[in-house]
N, C-alpha and C positions, 0 to 999 in steps of 0.2 A: 449357499446359499443361492436366494432363487436369485434370477437375474429380471429386472423388470422392465420395460420397452422401456421409460423414461430415466432408467437410467443412462440405457445405449444411447437414447437423444441427449443428452447433458452429455457423455462419452464423446462422441460426437462434434458436436459444437465446441465443446475445447481443445478439441485433437486436431479437427477437418480428416478423418478415418472416416475408412467407408461404413456403414452397417453393419454386416458380418465382419468385418475387421471389428469396431469398438464392442462387440456382442462375442466373439471370442476372446479378445482382452479379458472382457469382466470375467468371462468363464474360467480362463487362467488362472485370476489370480483370484478368485473369491467373491469378488466381489468390490475387491479394494480398490478405489479411483484412482489411486494415487498413481499404485503400483500399475492398474493398469493404463495408465499412461508410461509409463517408464518402457510396460512391455511394447508399445505401439510402436516407440520410438526405438529401441533399441529391435524392433522387426522392419525399421526404416517406412510406417505406417501414417505416422503422424503427420503433420505439418506443420506444428510448430507446437513447441514444451511449454503452453502456455493452458490453465486450469478455465473452470466456468465461471463467467463473469460471475460475480456474487456482491457485486457492489450493487446493491436495492432499496438500502436503508435513505431517506432523506436528513435535511438537517442542514448544518455549518462547523463549519473548524474557524476558529476563530485565533491570531497569534496575535499577539503583543512584546515588547522587546522594553527592558528598560536595565539600562545602563551594559553590565554584561549577563541578563539574563533574557534568556527568551524562554515563552512559555504556547504552547497550541494546544485548544481544549476543543472536542468534539462534541456536540451538543444535538442529540438526531429527534424529528418529527415523526411525521409518519408520511405528511405529503409537503414534497416540493411549492406545496400553495401556502403552508406556513413559516417555509426556510422566508419566501419572499417578505413576509411579515414586517413591518418595522418595526414592532412590538417584543417581538421574536427576537427580533436582531439585538435590540438595546438590553436584553436578558443574554442574549448571550456574550454580547460584549467585556457585559460590567459582569459575568463567569469567570472570564479569560482576565482583567482586573482583579480578581480576588487568586485567579490560579500563581500567578506574582509572588504569591510571597505565602506558599503551601508549598508541599513536594508531594505528593502522592494524591487519586480522584476519589480516594475515599475521604482524606482531608478537604478536600476541596467539596464537596458535597456538608461537609458539618461544620464548614467555614460563615463565619456572617458574613452578611449579605444587606443592609437595609435593615436592618433590625430581626433579619430572621434567616433560617439559613438559608446555603443554597440550597440546598434538597426543599425544604421548603419553600422558595422561589418556583423552584419549577413542580411544584405540587399545586400549586395556587394559578400559576400561565395553564397547569392540564384544563383546569375549573374550570377559567376566563376565558381560554382559546377553544377551548373541547376537543382537545388532539392529544395522544399520549405522546411524553417524549421524555428523553432519556439524556442526562449526565453520562457517557462514555468512556470518557478517556480524558488524561490529558498527559502531555508528554513536555521536560522541561532540560532546557540545552540553559547552559552556561558555557564560557568563555572568554576572552578579551577582548574581542568584538561579538554581536551577534546582524547577523543581517536576514530581512524577513521577505518572503514574498507568498501571496499571494494569488493561484489560478483559480478563473470562473468563478468572479469575486461577484458578490451581493451587493457588499456596501462596503465600505472604507475596512482594510483588514479582517474581514470573515469571506469565508466560500466556499467553495467544495475539495480543495484542497488548498494546505496550508503546510511553508518550507522555513525552518530553523536550519542557519549554518552558523554553525561557530570559525571564529579565522582570529589568527595574528595580522597585521600592518594597518595599512590604513584606505586599501582600497577598495572602500565598500561597493562601489559600482562593480566588479568584477566576484566580488562576493554575491549580488542579489543576479547576476548572471549566473553564477555555480546554482543558486536556490532553484530559478527559472529550468534550469540544468535537470536537478534533480525532481524539479513537479513529474517534468517529460519525460524521463528514462528512468527513475524507479531505480535507483543502487540499491544491491542487497547490503552494504558495506563501505564504509569509508574504506578500507583498505583489504588486504587480504586476510592481517594481524587481526581483524577485527572480523573477518566474516566467520559466521556460525558451523563447524570443523562438522559436521551430522552436514550440510551442504555441500559442502567441499566430495564429504564420500562417496552423498547419491549419485553424483554427480560422475563423479571419478567410476562408479560402479557401470551405472548407466553409459558410459564411451565405454568399457572395456566389455560389454556384452556387445555394444556396438559396432564392434571392430572386431568381435568372436566370430561372430556372425561371416564375415568375410572370408574366413580359414585361413586366415595368417599367421604365419607363425610369434611365438609369443613374445621373440626378441625383437622382434616386428611391433608390436605388439603395443610392447613398452615401449618403442619411440614416437610412436602414433599417440597415443595418451600421452606423454607430453606435454607435443604441440596444439591439442585441445586443451588438455586441463588449463595451459597458460592461456589459450585465448579463451577459454570459458568466464577467467579469474576478473581479465579483460573485462571481460563484458559486464559485469557483476557489482566489481569495484568503483567507488565513485572516481578514485585519482585516476584510474588506469585509465576508463570512460574517455570516447573521443570526445572531445567536448564542445555542443551544441552551435557555438558560437563558429568559435570556427576551429571545424574536426581534423585540420591539420595536427593540432597539439591536443593532450592528453590535458585532461580537468586539472590533475596533479603538473601538468610543467605550464601551463596557461596562468595557474594559481602563483606559481613562482617566479612566473616571466613580471605579474604584475607587483610582486611583493609582498604577497603575502603565502599564509599557509592555513589550506581548511584542516582544521581540529574536530570537529564533531558538523553530524548533521542528524537533523528530525524531518520526518515527511508524516502529514497526515491528513489521508482522504475520506472524507463522506462516506459510512454506511461499508470498510472496506471491511472481506470480508464476515459478512453478514449474510448469511445465505434468509429470503424469504420465498416462501414456495408462492407460486407465478398461475394467476388462473390467463385463462382465455378470456375474451370480452365478451360472446357468449353465454358462459359458465357464471361469470362474475354477476348481466343480468338475470339467470336464471336463479342464481340464488338471493339479490336483493328480493324478486321476487316471489320466495319461499315453492320454486317449482322442486 
């Protein structure tokens, strides 16, 4: 597979590795981006195991809570300008209201909203506002109690990141603080039991490759891996993370101290995982001019 300059640039920006190291990583992994990140980590050449920023789409996430049910709905627009439009915000809020009574984004698109389906309402808005919009996803959470938090709020109940936390107990203040923690730290799962086994296995393999690069005996490597995986799990599972409000406690310990138990969470960020082709300003102007 041919390795392009754009591939190398993307990997460099993602990992902080040097140009030649990034090129070699892609060559060694036949252009597989994720494998190249792991290769750089194994060789100790990546400054961080982060991926390229793929959050480029605009729009809003709206959260709504009714009793023990909460929903987070993402509606995308082409520009942030439209996301700040009061008419667009009203549309997204109405869609989130409807989402409380359906179970999937497909059902939501077909559900009634003011005499039209949600999908038709979006189509009408596109024709009126003149910008493409998509109903991308909805997440639903149920529990004894639901706390909600919106980060970078554009208006009440909607913004760039929406978080829902299901909990037992009565301390809603602590539950909302946990929601704020989730918005900031973005844990992969509630606890180890809910973590995708593929994520655990991949990290374990990376750590084993790193350890073997040191040339240490296998029995020593096994001990090293045990400690490193314990640290990894404490970093990616919510209940084991250091609580941003009080780093001396884990989130699980802080919740217990407050008399609550976190039973689930949802985090939705605008544009998460969407790749958008980027152009430099000069290229954009040239295209507009027909050059």
